[in-house]
C-alpha positions as CSV (number, residue, x, y, z in Angstrom):
1,M,22.8,-5.0,17.8
2,Y,21.2,-5.5,14.5
3,R,21.2,-2.9,11.7
4,I,18.4,-2.8,9.2
5,L,18.0,-1.2,6.2
6,V,14.2,-0.7,5.2
7,I,13.2,0.0,1.8
8,N,9.5,0.8,0.9
9,P,8.7,1.6,-2.9
10,G,5.3,3.2,-3.3
11,S,3.7,4.4,-6.0
12,T,4.7,8.0,-5.7
13,S,7.3,7.7,-3.4
14,T,10.3,5.8,-2.2
15,K,10.4,5.5,1.8
16,L,13.6,4.5,3.4
17,A,14.9,3.7,7.2
18,I,17.5,2.7,9.1
19,F,17.0,0.9,12.1
20,E,19.1,-0.5,15.2
21,D,17.3,-3.1,16.7
22,E,13.8,-1.3,17.8
23,R,15.5,2.1,17.6
24,E,15.1,4.3,14.4
25,V,18.1,6.5,13.7
26,L,17.0,7.6,10.4
27,R,14.0,8.2,8.0
28,D,13.7,9.9,4.8
29,T,10.7,10.0,2.1
30,I,11.8,10.7,-1.3
31,R,8.8,12.0,-3.3
32,H,8.4,11.3,-7.3
33,S,6.2,13.2,-9.3
34,A,4.1,12.1,-12.1
35,E,6.3,13.7,-14.8
36,E,9.4,11.9,-13.3
37,L,7.8,8.7,-13.4
38,S,6.1,9.1,-16.8
39,G,8.7,8.1,-18.6
40,F,8.8,4.5,-17.3
41,E,6.2,2.1,-19.3
42,K,6.6,-0.6,-16.5
43,I,7.4,-0.7,-12.9
44,T,10.4,-2.8,-13.5
45,D,11.7,-0.2,-15.7
46,Q,12.1,2.3,-12.3
47,Y,14.5,-0.2,-10.7
48,E,17.8,1.9,-11.5
49,F,16.1,4.9,-11.0
50,R,14.9,3.6,-7.4
51,K,18.2,2.2,-6.5
52,K,20.1,5.5,-7.1
53,V,17.5,7.2,-5.0
54,I,18.6,4.5,-2.2
55,M,22.5,4.7,-2.7
56,D,22.3,8.5,-2.8
57,F,20.2,8.1,0.7
58,L,22.9,6.0,1.9
59,K,25.9,7.9,0.8
60,K,24.2,11.2,2.0
61,A,23.8,9.4,5.5
62,G,27.1,8.0,5.8
63,Y,26.6,4.5,5.4
64,R,27.9,1.8,3.3
65,I,25.8,-1.2,2.3
66,N,28.0,-3.7,4.3
67,D,27.2,-1.9,7.6
68,F,24.0,-3.7,7.4
69,N,22.9,-7.1,9.3
70,A,19.6,-7.4,6.8
71,V,17.7,-5.7,4.3
72,V,14.2,-5.9,4.0
73,G,11.6,-4.5,1.3
74,R,7.9,-4.1,1.1
75,G,6.4,-6.9,-0.3
76,G,5.2,-6.8,-3.5
77,L,2.4,-8.7,-5.9
78,V,3.2,-12.4,-5.3
79,R,0.8,-15.2,-5.0
80,P,-1.6,-15.2,-1.9
81,I,0.1,-16.1,1.1
82,P,-0.1,-15.9,4.8
83,S,0.9,-12.9,6.7
84,G,4.5,-13.1,8.1
85,T,8.1,-12.7,7.3
86,Y,9.7,-14.0,4.3
87,E,12.9,-14.7,3.0
88,V,13.5,-13.2,-0.6
89,D,14.1,-16.6,-3.1
90,E,14.7,-17.0,-6.7
91,L,11.0,-17.9,-7.3
92,M,10.0,-14.6,-5.6
93,L,12.3,-12.6,-8.0
94,S,11.5,-14.5,-10.8
95,E,7.7,-13.4,-10.6
96,L,8.3,-10.2,-9.5
97,R,10.7,-9.5,-12.3
98,E,8.2,-11.0,-14.7
99,G,5.0,-9.1,-12.8
100,K,3.2,-12.7,-13.3
101,Y,0.7,-11.2,-10.6
102,G,0.5,-7.8,-11.5
103,E,2.7,-4.7,-11.6
104,H,3.1,-2.4,-8.6
105,A,5.9,-0.5,-7.0
106,S,6.3,-2.7,-4.0
107,N,7.5,-5.1,-6.7
108,L,10.9,-3.3,-6.5
109,G,11.1,-3.8,-2.8
110,A,12.5,-7.5,-2.7
111,L,14.1,-6.9,-5.8
112,I,16.4,-4.1,-4.9
113,A,16.5,-5.6,-1.1
114,N,17.9,-9.0,-2.6
115,E,20.8,-7.1,-4.7
116,L,21.8,-4.7,-1.8
117,A,21.6,-7.7,0.6
118,K,24.1,-9.8,-1.7
119,E,26.3,-6.9,-1.8
120,A,26.3,-6.8,2.0
121,N,26.5,-10.5,2.1
122,V,23.3,-10.7,4.6
123,K,19.6,-12.0,3.8
124,A,17.0,-10.1,2.4
125,Y,13.4,-10.0,3.4
126,I,9.9,-9.1,2.9
127,V,7.2,-8.9,5.6
128,D,3.5,-8.8,5.1
129,P,3.1,-8.3,1.3
130,V,0.1,-6.5,-0.3
131,V,-1.3,-10.1,-1.3
132,V,-1.8,-11.2,2.2
133,D,-5.1,-13.1,1.8
134,E,-7.5,-13.5,4.7
135,M,-11.0,-13.0,2.8
136,M,-14.2,-14.5,3.7
137,S,-15.5,-16.9,1.2
138,A,-18.8,-14.7,0.5
139,A,-16.4,-11.6,-0.4
140,R,-14.6,-13.5,-3.0
141,Y,-17.6,-13.4,-5.4
142,S,-17.8,-10.6,-8.0
143,G,-20.9,-11.6,-9.9
144,H,-19.9,-13.8,-12.3
145,P,-17.7,-16.7,-12.2
146,D,-15.1,-16.0,-14.7
147,F,-14.1,-12.9,-12.1
148,T,-12.9,-13.4,-8.7
149,R,-12.2,-10.7,-6.1
150,K,-8.8,-10.7,-4.9
151,S,-6.9,-9.6,-1.8
152,I,-4.3,-6.9,-2.7
153,F,-4.3,-4.0,-0.5
154,H,-1.7,-2.1,2.0
155,A,-1.4,-5.2,4.2
156,L,1.5,-4.2,6.1
157,N,-0.1,-1.0,7.2
158,Q,-3.4,-2.0,7.7
159,K,-2.3,-4.9,10.0
160,A,0.0,-2.3,11.9
161,M,-2.6,0.1,12.3
162,A,-5.1,-2.2,13.2
163,R,-2.9,-3.3,16.0
164,K,-2.3,-0.1,17.5
165,V,-6.0,1.2,17.6
166,A,-6.7,-2.3,19.3
167,R,-4.1,-1.5,22.1
168,E,-5.8,2.2,22.4
169,L,-8.7,0.4,23.1
170,G,-7.1,-1.7,25.6
171,K,-8.1,-4.8,23.4
172,R,-6.1,-7.4,21.6
173,Y,-6.2,-7.1,17.7
174,E,-7.9,-10.4,17.7
175,D,-10.8,-9.3,20.0
176,V,-11.7,-6.1,17.7
177,N,-13.6,-5.3,14.5
178,V,-11.8,-2.3,12.9
179,I,-12.3,-0.4,9.5
180,V,-8.6,0.5,8.3
181,V,-8.5,3.0,5.4
182,H,-5.4,3.6,3.9
183,M,-5.1,6.7,1.8
184,G,-1.9,7.2,-0.3
185,G,-1.4,6.9,-4.0
186,G,-3.6,4.1,-3.8
187,I,-6.3,3.6,-1.4
188,S,-7.4,0.5,0.3
189,I,-10.5,0.1,3.0
190,G,-10.1,-3.4,5.0
191,A,-13.0,-4.8,7.1
192,H,-10.8,-6.6,10.0
193,K,-12.7,-8.9,11.9
194,K,-11.4,-10.4,14.9
195,G,-7.6,-10.5,13.5
196,K,-8.7,-11.2,10.0
197,V,-9.2,-8.9,7.1
198,V,-12.4,-10.5,5.9
199,D,-13.2,-7.9,3.1
200,V,-11.0,-5.5,1.3
201,N,-11.0,-3.6,-1.9
202,N,-8.3,-4.5,-4.6
203,A,-6.5,-1.4,-4.3
204,L,-4.4,-1.7,-7.4
205,D,-6.6,-3.3,-10.0
206,G,-9.4,-0.8,-10.5
207,D,-11.4,-1.6,-7.3
208,G,-12.5,0.8,-4.9
209,P,-12.4,4.8,-4.6
210,F,-10.5,6.9,-7.0
211,T,-7.3,8.2,-5.6
212,P,-4.4,10.7,-6.5
213,E,-3.3,8.4,-9.8
214,R,-6.1,5.5,-9.8
215,S,-9.4,5.6,-11.2
216,G,-11.2,3.2,-8.9
217,T,-14.1,1.7,-10.0
218,L,-15.5,3.2,-13.6
219,P,-18.8,2.6,-14.9
220,M,-18.6,-0.9,-16.5
221,T,-20.6,-0.2,-19.8
222,Q,-18.9,3.1,-20.4
223,L,-15.4,1.1,-19.7
224,I,-16.4,-1.7,-22.2
225,D,-17.1,0.7,-24.7
226,L,-14.1,2.4,-24.5
227,C,-12.0,-0.2,-24.7
228,Y,-13.7,-1.5,-28.0
229,S,-13.6,2.2,-29.5
230,G,-10.1,1.6,-31.3
231,K,-8.7,4.6,-29.4
232,Y,-6.8,3.0,-27.0
233,S,-4.5,-0.1,-26.6
234,L,-4.5,-2.4,-23.6
235,G,-1.8,-0.5,-22.5
236,D,-3.3,2.5,-22.8
237,V,-6.5,1.3,-20.8
238,K,-4.2,0.1,-18.2
239,K,-2.4,3.4,-17.7
240,L,-6.2,5.2,-17.4
241,I,-6.8,2.9,-14.6
242,K,-3.5,3.0,-12.6
243,G,-1.2,5.7,-13.4
244,K,-3.2,8.4,-15.4
245,G,-6.9,8.2,-13.2
246,G,-8.1,10.0,-10.3
247,L,-6.5,13.4,-9.4
248,V,-4.0,13.2,-12.2
249,A,-6.8,13.0,-14.9
250,Y,-8.9,15.0,-13.2
251,L,-6.4,18.0,-12.2
252,G,-3.1,17.0,-14.1
253,T,-1.2,16.1,-10.4
254,N,-0.8,13.4,-8.2
255,D,0.6,15.6,-5.5
256,A,-2.7,16.0,-2.9
257,V,-0.7,18.8,-1.1
258,K,-0.7,20.9,-4.4
259,V,-4.5,19.9,-4.8
260,Q,-4.9,21.1,-1.4
261,G,-3.5,24.2,-2.0
262,R,-5.9,24.8,-5.1
263,V,-8.7,24.4,-2.5
264,R,-7.6,26.8,-0.2
265,Q,-7.0,29.5,-2.9
266,G,-10.9,29.1,-3.8
267,D,-10.3,26.7,-7.0
268,E,-14.1,25.5,-7.4
269,Y,-13.3,22.5,-9.7
270,A,-10.4,21.3,-7.6
271,T,-12.7,21.5,-4.5
272,L,-15.3,19.5,-6.3
273,V,-12.9,17.0,-7.6
274,Y,-10.8,16.5,-4.0
275,K,-14.7,16.2,-2.2
276,A,-16.0,13.5,-4.9
277,M,-12.5,11.5,-3.8
278,A,-13.5,11.8,-0.1
279,H,-17.1,10.8,-1.0
280,Q,-16.1,7.8,-2.5
281,I,-14.1,6.9,0.1
282,G,-16.9,7.5,2.6
283,K,-19.2,5.0,0.6
284,W,-16.4,2.4,0.5
285,V,-16.1,2.7,4.7
286,G,-19.8,2.0,4.8
287,K,-19.5,-1.1,2.7
288,M,-16.9,-2.5,4.9
289,A,-18.9,-1.5,7.9
290,A,-22.0,-3.7,6.4
291,A,-19.2,-6.8,6.1
292,L,-18.9,-6.5,9.7
293,E,-22.3,-6.4,10.3
294,F,-22.2,-3.0,11.5
295,N,-20.5,-4.3,14.7
296,V,-17.4,-1.8,14.5
297,D,-15.2,-0.8,17.4
298,A,-13.0,1.8,15.4
299,I,-12.4,3.4,12.0
300,V,-8.8,4.2,11.3
301,L,-7.6,6.5,8.7
302,T,-3.9,6.4,7.8
303,G,-1.5,6.8,4.9
304,G,0.0,10.0,3.6
305,L,-3.5,11.9,2.8
306,A,-4.2,11.3,6.5
307,Y,-2.0,14.6,7.2
308,D,-4.9,16.6,5.5
309,E,-7.0,17.3,8.7
310,K,-8.2,20.5,7.1
311,Y,-9.9,19.0,4.4
312,L,-10.0,15.2,3.6
313,V,-10.1,14.2,7.4
314,R,-12.7,16.6,8.1
315,W,-14.9,15.5,5.3
316,L,-14.5,12.0,6.1
317,K,-15.2,12.3,10.0
318,N,-18.5,14.2,8.8
319,M,-19.5,11.2,6.8
320,V,-18.6,8.0,8.7
321,S,-18.1,8.9,12.3
322,F,-21.5,8.0,13.3
323,I,-20.5,4.4,12.5
324,A,-17.9,4.3,14.9
325,P,-14.9,6.7,16.8
326,V,-12.6,7.6,14.0
327,F,-8.5,7.3,15.0
328,V,-6.5,9.3,12.7
329,Y,-2.9,7.9,12.3
330,P,-1.3,10.1,9.5
331,G,1.1,8.2,7.2
332,G,1.4,5.0,9.4
333,D,4.2,3.1,10.3
334,E,5.0,0.7,7.5
335,E,8.8,1.0,8.0
336,R,8.9,0.3,11.5
337,A,6.5,-2.9,11.0
338,L,9.0,-3.9,8.4
339,A,11.9,-3.6,10.6
340,E,10.5,-5.3,13.5
341,G,9.4,-8.1,11.4
342,V,12.7,-8.7,10.5
343,L,14.2,-8.3,14.0
344,R,12.0,-11.1,15.5
345,V,13.6,-13.4,12.8
346,L,17.3,-12.2,13.6
347,K,16.7,-12.3,17.3
348,G,15.1,-16.0,16.9
349,E,11.8,-14.8,18.4
350,E,10.1,-15.9,15.0
351,R,11.0,-18.3,11.8
352,A,11.5,-16.8,8.4
353,R,9.3,-18.2,5.9
354,V,10.5,-19.4,2.6
355,Y,8.2,-18.3,-0.3
356,S,9.0,-21.2,-2.5
357,E,7.9,-23.4,0.2
358,V,4.7,-21.9,1.4
359,V,3.4,-21.5,-2.3
360,S,4.1,-25.4,-3.0
361,Q,2.1,-26.4,0.0
């Protein structure tokens, strides 16, 4: 039996799970409010805070770190790489600490997994990081040669949910066209064409719909004027786009459950803002349908926000169900996807990739 510790840091939560082979024995989601995270200037500043959350989880559950055969973290912002399971190595750690390719909470996955794995004298891994890149050439063009569209999205859950809906349709993932909408602290909408994500919004850096804490795509001229107004530093502007945008900017919270409560109580402004977020998500589904030439087998709504069937899911179904059948998989199952990726390696069914070797090719 292989016991695997799964660490999945998100922008507003830390999800943890323990697997014994394919069997999940324990899972927990520790949510972090905007107030808790506001004191950290950079993602890596959250390292000790997040590690303590994990150690408290293990202590409460009655496990020691050396009870595990492997530790796996959610993959972060590294260089664009093929999908697969990767051993955490020094090059990966160095780039994540530096934030060389961007900052996101998922960067902490490999960093914390590596330290805990060392304590347990086992290996640390990541699986299908957010920079899995399968975009078609036309999708990379932005409109100006100084700017290139990048593939940064919830690759792990998107891939897992696309495979799941393919099974429900009685087909292979490689034989279907699917639009997957991952809705959490960040929102990514991917066009999956015959097993590859050929187009997707950059869910981290200001592309796509606004989210509980991100601004999404902003009016360009207004953004340029703001940058040169003298009122904001570079760091301030980045925070407006990522961390202090979206529902936080409009309603003062990144907690969609609180927003839903305000909607139920008849708060007209909260209702309008929440509907506006749904409206933007629906528009991006339409964009990805066009990228698939409107040959779409299914639309999947997943991530934490997909639990809101009363408002968000209903509004989205009304907008996009004419394109293709809509399947709702609330929360997704990133933790299982991480554990299974590592388990395939431990059982010898798949060979782990080494990051430094892949990026040097």
